[in-house]
Every structure is written in C-alpha cells, then in structure tokens.
LUMSE-533151 format. One line per 10 residues: number of its first residue (from 1); for each residue x, y, z of C-alpha. Coordinates in nm, 4 decimals, padded with zeros to 6 digits. Layout:
NUM> X,Y,Z ~ ...
//
This chain:
1> 02.2655,-01.8400,-01.2740 ~ 01.9363,-02.0271,-01.3069 ~ 02.1034,-02.3408,-01.1695 ~ 02.1984,-02.1438,-00.8575 ~ 01.8379,-02.0235,-00.8361 ~ 01.7175,-02.3845,-00.8398 ~ 01.9433,-02.4568,-00.5418 ~ 01.7966,-02.1557,-00.3589 ~ 01.4411,-02.2599,-00.4455 ~ 01.5026,-02.6019,-00.2929
11> 01.5830,-02.4346,00.0395 ~ 01.2363,-02.2751,00.0378 ~ 01.0481,-02.6086,00.0450 ~ 01.2921,-02.8493,00.2096 ~ 01.1425,-02.8226,00.5593 ~ 00.7896,-02.9446,00.4852 ~ 00.8749,-03.3031,00.3767 ~ 01.1378,-03.3367,00.6535 ~ 00.9241,-03.2116,00.9431 ~ 00.7815,-03.5507,01.0497
21> 01.1293,-03.7026,01.0806 ~ 01.2655,-03.3901,01.2512 ~ 00.9824,-03.3815,01.5031 ~ 01.0268,-03.7509,01.5821 ~ 01.4024,-03.7203,01.6382 ~ 01.4274,-03.3801,01.8074 ~ 01.0929,-03.3779,01.9884 ~ 00.9781,-03.0504,01.8273 ~ 00.6399,-02.9081,01.9275 ~ 00.3931,-02.7798,01.6681
31> 00.4888,-02.4211,01.7546 ~ 00.8589,-02.4954,01.7185 ~ 00.7926,-02.6732,01.3890 ~ 00.5998,-02.3727,01.2650 ~ 00.8875,-02.1409,01.3524 ~ 01.1336,-02.3629,01.1665 ~ 00.9052,-02.3601,00.8617 ~ 00.8348,-01.9842,00.8558 ~ 01.1800,-01.8453,00.9321 ~ 01.2412,-01.7751,00.5632
41> 00.9247,-01.5651,00.5479 ~ 01.0209,-01.3673,00.8590 ~ 01.3701,-01.2981,00.7272 ~ 01.2352,-01.1795,00.3943 ~ 00.9775,-00.9576,00.5615 ~ 01.2385,-00.7932,00.7857 ~ 01.5538,-00.7584,00.5762 ~ 01.4484,-00.7821,00.2095 ~ 01.4974,-00.4188,00.1143 ~ 01.8028,-00.3791,00.3396
51> 01.9652,-00.6705,00.1599 ~ 01.8838,-00.5082,-00.1733 ~ 02.0491,-00.1828,-00.0668 ~ 02.3615,-00.3693,00.0475 ~ 02.3798,-00.5540,-00.2849 ~ 02.3274,-00.2359,-00.4882 ~ 02.5885,-00.0553,-00.2834 ~ 02.8656,-00.3167,-00.2598 ~ 02.8281,-00.5468,-00.5603 ~ 02.5697,-00.7927,-00.6810
61> 02.7927,-01.0842,-00.7723 ~ 02.9971,-01.0829,-00.4516 ~ 02.6827,-01.0627,-00.2327 ~ 02.4958,-01.3271,-00.4339 ~ 02.7960,-01.5570,-00.4060 ~ 02.8159,-01.4890,-00.0319 ~ 02.4470,-01.5740,-00.0048 ~ 02.4960,-01.9158,-00.1662 ~ 02.7863,-01.9958,00.0652 ~ 02.5935,-01.8822,00.3736
71> 02.3045,-02.1086,00.2671 ~ 02.5459,-02.4021,00.2370 ~ 02.6963,-02.3301,00.5800 ~ 02.3509,-02.2926,00.7319 ~ 02.2491,-02.6279,00.5888 ~ 02.5539,-02.8005,00.7378 ~ 02.4880,-02.6352,01.0754 ~ 02.1296,-02.7558,01.0636 ~ 02.2386,-03.1095,00.9792 ~ 02.4517,-03.1095,01.2947
81> 02.1815,-02.9615,01.5189 ~ 02.0941,-03.1523,01.8332 ~ 01.7936,-02.9400,01.9346 ~ 01.5456,-02.6683,01.8430 ~ 01.7641,-02.3629,01.9154 ~ 02.0558,-02.4624,01.6916 ~ 01.8175,-02.5748,01.4172 ~ 01.6316,-02.2442,01.4320 ~ 01.9560,-02.0452,01.4207 ~ 02.0679,-02.2487,01.1195
91> 01.7435,-02.1608,00.9415 ~ 01.8003,-01.7929,01.0161 ~ 02.1457,-01.8303,00.8611 ~ 01.9956,-01.9976,00.5565 ~ 01.7362,-01.7226,00.5357 ~ 02.0017,-01.4504,00.5319 ~ 02.1868,-01.6299,00.2551 ~ 01.8684,-01.6818,00.0542 ~ 01.7648,-01.3159,00.0754 ~ 02.1103,-01.1951,-00.0297
101> 02.1109,-01.4251,-00.3306 ~ 01.7487,-01.3686,-00.4329 ~ 01.7671,-00.9882,-00.4358 ~ 02.0923,-00.9804,-00.6357 ~ 02.0146,-01.2409,-00.9018 ~ 01.7627,-01.0416,-01.1139 ~ 02.0144,-00.7563,-01.1500 ~ 02.2807,-00.9977,-01.2726 ~ 02.0306,-01.1657,-01.5053 ~ 01.9251,-00.8286,-01.6444
111> 02.2864,-00.7168,-01.6940 ~ 02.3589,-01.0282,-01.9021 ~ 02.0995,-00.9324,-02.1692 ~ 02.1420,-00.6990,-02.4658 ~ 01.7853,-00.5812,-02.5276 ~ 01.4469,-00.5394,-02.3620 ~ 01.3163,-00.8467,-02.5509 ~ 01.5993,-01.0666,-02.4269 ~ 01.5586,-00.9230,-02.0779 ~ 01.1913,-01.0188,-02.0650
121> 01.2716,-01.3770,-02.1616 ~ 01.5636,-01.4023,-01.9190 ~ 01.3657,-01.2634,-01.6244 ~ 01.0677,-01.4778,-01.7173 ~ 01.3007,-01.7760,-01.6861 ~ 01.4334,-01.6414,-01.3569 ~ 01.0796,-01.6204,-01.2122 ~ 01.0624,-02.0003,-01.2388 ~ 01.3559,-02.0604,-01.0020 ~ 01.1471,-02.1149,-00.6889
131> 00.8852,-02.3566,-00.8291 ~ 01.1542,-02.5499,-01.0175 ~ 01.3864,-02.5848,-00.7187 ~ 01.0957,-02.6347,-00.4799 ~ 00.9490,-02.9162,-00.6886 ~ 01.2813,-03.0947,-00.7211 ~ 01.3294,-03.0774,-00.3443 ~ 00.9805,-03.2147,-00.2793 ~ 01.0342,-03.5006,-00.5227 ~ 01.3852,-03.5847,-00.3984
141> 01.2980,-03.5643,-00.0283 ~ 01.1312,-03.9061,00.0136 ~ 01.4233,-04.0857,-00.1516 ~ 01.6982,-03.8959,00.0333 ~ 01.5252,-03.8964,00.3714 ~ 01.4444,-04.2651,00.3336 ~ 01.8086,-04.3452,00.2507 ~ 01.9980,-04.1195,00.4919 ~ 01.7464,-03.9397,00.7128 ~ 01.6608,-03.5720,00.7198
151> 02.0205,-03.4869,00.8123 ~ 02.1448,-03.6516,00.4936 ~ 01.8847,-03.4505,00.3005 ~ 02.0185,-03.1295,00.4601 ~ 02.3799,-03.2210,00.3728 ~ 02.2835,-03.3046,00.0135 ~ 02.1191,-02.9652,-00.0382 ~ 02.4149,-02.7893,00.1253 ~ 02.6436,-02.9654,-00.1249 ~ 02.4162,-02.8516,-00.4098
161> 02.4360,-02.4914,-00.2845 ~ 02.8158,-02.5080,-00.2578 ~ 02.8448,-02.6552,-00.6082 ~ 02.6131,-02.3841,-00.7408 ~ 02.8365,-02.1214,-00.5764 ~ 03.1452,-02.2581,-00.7536 ~ 02.9659,-02.2595,-01.0887 ~ 02.8276,-01.9117,-01.0219 ~ 03.1720,-01.7735,-00.9346 ~ 03.3166,-01.8930,-01.2654
171> 03.0277,-01.8226,-01.5042 ~ 02.8614,-01.4963,-01.3922 ~ 03.0299,-01.1617,-01.4659 ~ 03.0245,-00.8862,-01.1995 ~ 02.8349,-00.5574,-01.2235 ~ 02.9369,-00.2045,-01.1318 ~ 02.8531,-00.0835,-00.7845 ~ 02.9110,00.1814,-00.5203 ~ 02.8150,00.5119,-00.6817 ~ 02.4780,00.5813,-00.5166
181> 02.4566,00.6137,-00.1415 ~ 02.2378,00.3706,00.0537 ~ 01.9817,00.6208,00.1829 ~ 01.9357,00.7628,-00.1627 ~ 01.8767,00.4128,-00.3018 ~ 01.5969,00.3599,-00.0509 ~ 01.4343,00.6996,-00.1037 ~ 01.4449,00.6820,-00.4835 ~ 01.3167,00.3225,-00.4873 ~ 01.0221,00.4055,-00.2597
191> 00.9494,00.7178,-00.4680 ~ 00.8766,00.4990,-00.7711 ~ 00.5026,00.4319,-00.7966 ~ 00.5751,00.1324,-01.0208 ~ 00.7932,-00.0317,-00.7554 ~ 00.5235,00.0109,-00.4902 ~ 00.2517,-00.1299,-00.7166 ~ 00.4675,-00.4315,-00.8062 ~ 00.5315,-00.4947,-00.4366 ~ 00.1587,-00.5013,-00.3592
201> 00.0970,-00.7149,-00.6687 ~ 00.3544,-00.9738,-00.5641 ~ 00.2098,-00.9885,-00.2127 ~ -00.1371,-01.0574,-00.3598 ~ -00.0059,-01.3254,-00.5952 ~ 00.1990,-01.5035,-00.3286 ~ -00.0869,-01.4894,-00.0763 ~ -00.3003,-01.6899,-00.3199 ~ -00.0423,-01.9272,-00.4621 ~ 00.1312,-02.0165,-00.1350
211> -00.2051,-02.0729,00.0367 ~ -00.3037,-02.3292,-00.2253 ~ 00.0398,-02.4938,-00.2089 ~ 00.0445,-02.5131,00.1709 ~ -00.3133,-02.6316,00.2298 ~ -00.3613,-02.8561,-00.0732 ~ -00.2370,-03.1737,00.1034 ~ -00.4673,-03.1059,00.4004 ~ -00.7575,-03.0280,00.1665 ~ -00.7095,-03.3501,-00.0334
221> -00.6776,-03.5580,00.2830 ~ -00.9829,-03.4065,00.4546 ~ -01.2167,-03.3747,00.1567 ~ -01.1250,-03.6850,-00.0466 ~ -00.9332,-03.9099,00.1974 ~ -00.6278,-03.9050,-00.0309 ~ -00.3225,-04.0829,00.1095 ~ -00.0446,-03.8564,00.2347 ~ 00.2033,-03.9722,-00.0305 ~ -00.0421,-03.9079,-00.3127
231> -00.1303,-03.5684,-00.1641 ~ 00.2378,-03.4747,-00.1507 ~ 00.2847,-03.5770,-00.5160 ~ -00.0236,-03.3734,-00.6165 ~ 00.1232,-03.0707,-00.4396 ~ 00.4584,-03.1148,-00.6155 ~ 00.2705,-03.1280,-00.9480 ~ 00.0857,-02.8074,-00.8599 ~ 00.4197,-02.6350,-00.7881 ~ 00.5787,-02.7730,-01.1054
241> 00.3116,-02.6489,-01.3455 ~ 00.3750,-02.2955,-01.2246 ~ 00.6993,-02.3079,-01.4277 ~ 00.5286,-02.3125,-01.7730 ~ 00.3242,-02.0146,-01.6586 ~ 00.6423,-01.8273,-01.5659 ~ 00.8001,-01.9073,-01.9012 ~ 00.4814,-01.8163,-02.0883 ~ 00.4740,-01.4779,-01.9152 ~ 00.8311,-01.4019,-02.0181
251> 00.7672,-01.5137,-02.3768 ~ 00.4517,-01.3038,-02.4107 ~ 00.6302,-00.9966,-02.2764 ~ 00.9171,-01.0533,-02.5183 ~ 00.6623,-01.0644,-02.8016 ~ 00.5316,-00.7210,-02.7068 ~ 00.2273,-00.8082,-02.4967 ~ 00.1730,-00.5139,-02.2566 ~ 00.2466,-00.5915,-01.8911 ~ -00.0733,-00.4402,-01.7500
261> -00.3246,-00.6419,-01.9614 ~ -00.1188,-00.9584,-01.9111 ~ -00.1352,-00.9203,-01.5326 ~ -00.5092,-00.8462,-01.5458 ~ -00.5710,-01.1557,-01.7603 ~ -00.3636,-01.3756,-01.5285 ~ -00.5437,-01.2432,-01.2186 ~ -00.8918,-01.2894,-01.3665 ~ -00.8195,-01.6396,-01.4967 ~ -00.6768,-01.7307,-01.1557
271> -00.9954,-01.6017,-00.9891 ~ -01.2108,-01.8137,-01.2209 ~ -01.0034,-02.1223,-01.1361 ~ -01.0337,-02.0442,-00.7638 ~ -01.4110,-02.0266,-00.7913 ~ -01.4178,-02.3697,-00.9519 ~ -01.1632,-02.5466,-00.7342 ~ -01.3484,-02.4404,-00.4156 ~ -01.6935,-02.5265,-00.5538 ~ -01.8175,-02.8356,-00.3669
281> -02.0658,-02.9187,-00.6465 ~ -01.7907,-03.0023,-00.8981 ~ -01.6240,-03.3468,-00.9290 ~ -01.2964,-03.3906,-00.7485 ~ -01.0917,-03.4544,-01.0636 ~ -01.2202,-03.1341,-01.2221 ~ -01.1441,-02.9367,-00.9066 ~ -00.7855,-03.0639,-00.9046 ~ -00.7556,-02.9809,-01.2736 ~ -00.8566,-02.6254,-01.1897
291> -00.5869,-02.6180,-00.9186 ~ -00.3291,-02.6939,-01.1877 ~ -00.4856,-02.4382,-01.4246 ~ -00.4707,-02.1797,-01.1442 ~ -00.0987,-02.2402,-01.0927 ~ -00.0259,-02.2115,-01.4660 ~ -00.2271,-01.8958,-01.5317 ~ -00.1145,-01.7164,-01.2182 ~ 00.2462,-01.7885,-01.3135 ~ 00.2509,-01.5030,-01.5665
301> 00.2361,-01.2561,-01.2770 ~ 00.5828,-01.3107,-01.1190 ~ 00.7355,-01.3151,-01.4685 ~ 00.5722,-00.9768,-01.5345 ~ 00.7061,-00.8385,-01.2058 ~ 01.0680,-00.9493,-01.2501 ~ 01.0718,-00.8266,-01.6082 ~ 00.9328,-00.4915,-01.4891 ~ 01.2022,-00.4256,-01.2291 ~ 01.4608,-00.2836,-01.4756
311> 01.1936,-00.0626,-01.6359 ~ 01.0985,00.1026,-01.3064 ~ 01.4494,00.1238,-01.1582 ~ 01.6014,00.4717,-01.1904 ~ 01.9410,00.3187,-01.2718 ~ 02.0708,-00.0418,-01.2947 ~ 02.2156,00.0091,-00.9466 ~ 01.8597,00.0477,-00.8119 ~ 01.7334,-00.2917,-00.9364 ~ 01.8376,-00.5042,-00.6372
321> 01.6901,-00.2504,-00.3906 ~ 01.3601,-00.2608,-00.5822 ~ 01.3751,-00.6404,-00.5879 ~ 01.4372,-00.6373,-00.2129 ~ 01.1193,-00.4319,-00.1687 ~ 00.9221,-00.6758,-00.3865 ~ 01.0710,-00.9759,-00.2019 ~ 00.9800,-00.8213,00.1315 ~ 00.6174,-00.7772,00.0187 ~ 00.6021,-01.1302,-00.1219
331> 00.7241,-01.2811,00.2047 ~ 00.4591,-01.0843,00.3907 ~ 00.1982,-01.2266,00.1548 ~ 00.3312,-01.5786,00.2047 ~ 00.3180,-01.5337,00.5817 ~ -00.0249,-01.3715,00.6077 ~ -00.2163,-01.5430,00.3246 ~ -00.2145,-01.9058,00.4433 ~ -00.2851,-01.8037,00.8047 ~ -00.5789,-01.5850,00.6984
341> -00.7306,-01.8597,00.4847 ~ -00.6901,-02.1193,00.7601 ~ -00.8605,-01.8891,01.0126 ~ -01.1509,-01.8104,00.7776 ~ -01.1995,-02.1786,00.6847 ~ -01.2052,-02.2712,01.0530 ~ -01.4213,-01.9794,01.1631 ~ -01.6833,-01.9985,00.8879 ~ -01.7271,-02.3678,00.8415 ~ -01.5081,-02.5050,00.5628
351> -01.2702,-02.4523,00.2788 ~ -01.5408,-02.3047,00.0524 ~ -01.5425,-01.9972,00.2790 ~ -01.1791,-01.9322,00.1773 ~ -01.3000,-01.8353,-00.1718 ~ -01.3801,-01.4758,-00.0738 ~ -01.0332,-01.3730,00.0476 ~ -00.8819,-01.5536,-00.2539 ~ -01.1075,-01.3530,-00.4868 ~ -01.0214,-01.0340,-00.2997
361> -00.6480,-01.0956,-00.3518 ~ -00.7102,-01.1664,-00.7222 ~ -00.9187,-00.8505,-00.7627 ~ -00.6495,-00.6387,-00.6008 ~ -00.3891,-00.8009,-00.8282 ~ -00.5996,-00.7091,-01.1319 ~ -00.6250,-00.3492,-01.0070 ~ -00.2467,-00.3429,-00.9671 ~ -00.2122,-00.4613,-01.3270 ~ -00.4367,-00.1792,-01.4510
371> -00.2486,00.0786,-01.2443 ~ 00.0887,-00.0520,-01.3582 ~ -00.0213,-00.0269,-01.7192 ~ -00.1140,00.3383,-01.6709 ~ 00.2193,00.4124,-01.4990 ~ 00.4224,00.2482,-01.7749 ~ 00.2527,00.4489,-02.0468 ~ 00.4175,00.7572,-01.8972 ~ 00.7663,00.6033,-01.8714 ~ 01.0311,00.6749,-02.1380
381> 01.1156,00.3827,-02.3633 ~ 01.4150,00.1800,-02.2441 ~ 01.6227,-00.0804,-02.4173
//
C-alpha cells in the first residue's frame, strides 16, 4: 500500500521540474503553467469530501484501485498532449485519480492493523507517502527528462502507477462498505468536532510546509545566488527530511505520547525554526539547517492527523469521508499559503516579512493541538 502511495506522491511534484521543458515545447504562458501546476490543489479543494463519501459508500479498495488506474491513464494522455487544453484535462484526470486513492488509503491501512498501537505506526508511515514519492520524482526528473524528455518522464510515472495498481490489487484486502447512506456520512463527519479541528490543523501545516517547499529555490537563488540545480537539490532534501518527522510522529504516538501535546510541540518547534530561517542576521548555512529542522519537526503533525482519523470516525465506514474533509482542507492550505506569502513578501519588502503569516499558521496549529487534546479526553477508549 505504501508503494502505491509513493507512486501517488510522485504525481504531486512531477510538474515543477518538467515545466521549463513543457513551456519550451508547447509555448505555455506563465498563467497556463500555473494552472497546470495547481490543478491537483483545485481538485482536492472541490471534491475531497465527495470522493471520501463515494469511497465509504461503495468500497475503499475498488475506488483506490480505480484512482491508481485513472492516474496512469491521465499520465499517458498528458504524454500525448499537443497543447495546453489536452494537458490541462489530463491533469484534471490525474487529480481525480489521486483524490480517490488518497482518501481511501488510510482506511485500508487502518483496517490492516490489529491494535491502536499498530495503527499509529502504520498511519505514521502512511503520512510519509507524499514527501517520499515527491522526493523520488524530483531526484529522478533530471535524469529521465534529460534522457527522454518530459513526455518520457510522464510515461515512466504512468508505468509506475500502473505497476502499483497491479501490486495493490493482489496484496491489499477489501473492506466492508455500503451500510451508511451518503448524506448521513457527510452529516455525521461534519458533526465531529475532532474532524473539523484536524481539517483546520492540516490546512495550517500544509500552508507552512508547502510555502517553504515552493519558494525555497527562489529564495536561495535571490538571496544567495545559488545555481538552479543546487537549489533544486536543496529543495528535494527539504522534502526528504520530512519523512523522518512523519515516522517519528507515528512512533511517539504508538509509545503513548498524547496527540495534543505532540502537535503543540511540533508547531512551536516549527515556529522557532521559521523565526531563524527568515532572520537575515544569521549565516546562510545555519538558515538552511533550520529549514531542514523545520521540515523534520513539523512532520509529526500529519502523522498525528492520520493516526487520529480512526479515533474520531463514528464507524470505520466514516474514515474515508473524514479523510476527504482533511484532504480538502490541506489542498486549500497548499493553494492559499504560498500565494499569501508571495504577496506579503512582495508588498512589504522581502522574505523576512513572510515570518508573520508563518508564525500565525503555527500558532493556530498549536491551538488546534490543544483543542484536539481536550476533545480526545472525552472520547471513549478504542482499540
């Protein structure tokens, strides 16, 4: 299942390293390039919870498997695109497949565990799917694009998604489905205070982390005249070190560390790192070290969220709907956060001005951790 998640994570980051070649060949404008890059965010913002309801209603394995195949087909369609419209439609197709897979996978991961301790570890591992797959795509892109162009890169990732689907079909057992009606799934999921808090928390986390990931190459180039290749490698390293943070979060939860304090600690440490990495008085090497520390420490937050989904779901059939809500909020954070930071940095004279919205997101995340801790004290114990 995690291997399939790596394939899905690669689809999240594959556009960025391919954009220069795509723009040169297809004549894409900056606006068209931006639409190609943000389609995943738009799809997640619009259909995340709907996809979760569909998966909870009609079967998690079959919809997750369909999502992987749709991603593969979308990749092949994109590789054959001769212009902007077909390429954009292929990214919409990939986005639909990604959302279907991403909202179903935590339910299947949770169903494969026997206890709350195992579940925390498994979902902590699952939270690393995006940075792991995203990093591998970023590292593989220069080699594949250099050898066979961006179209060859697209075909290679489509083949990976198709292979992951075959493995997934053979290795992952199905779950029960179909007992709770769709409208009831939505109402009962939205009635859970824990689900709503986790959605806001994920939006705050993603707004910070994706902003650093997206703007780090520009920051390194503008502030320190770092070459584009070195800046891309530094960004891949920042994404990669998020994985140990994800795994650490799952391990700590499995050892009995309460979710609320863990989230608060992660948010406060991330805020401290943000203050240092945007401080112009510090040496460049130290500032980059704090970027890596930020990615590690913040990584405990998504692990805490994914591990919390089964606890706050009324029944196992509600998990994918709750995950769809959380995914929808995270995509909103990924869409709004980088744009807000870019506007503030431009409007108020530099990247150091971006510290205040970053600290605001971190503070709100810490408040969500405190509120989630209070909510969970009132929940009945669950295996």
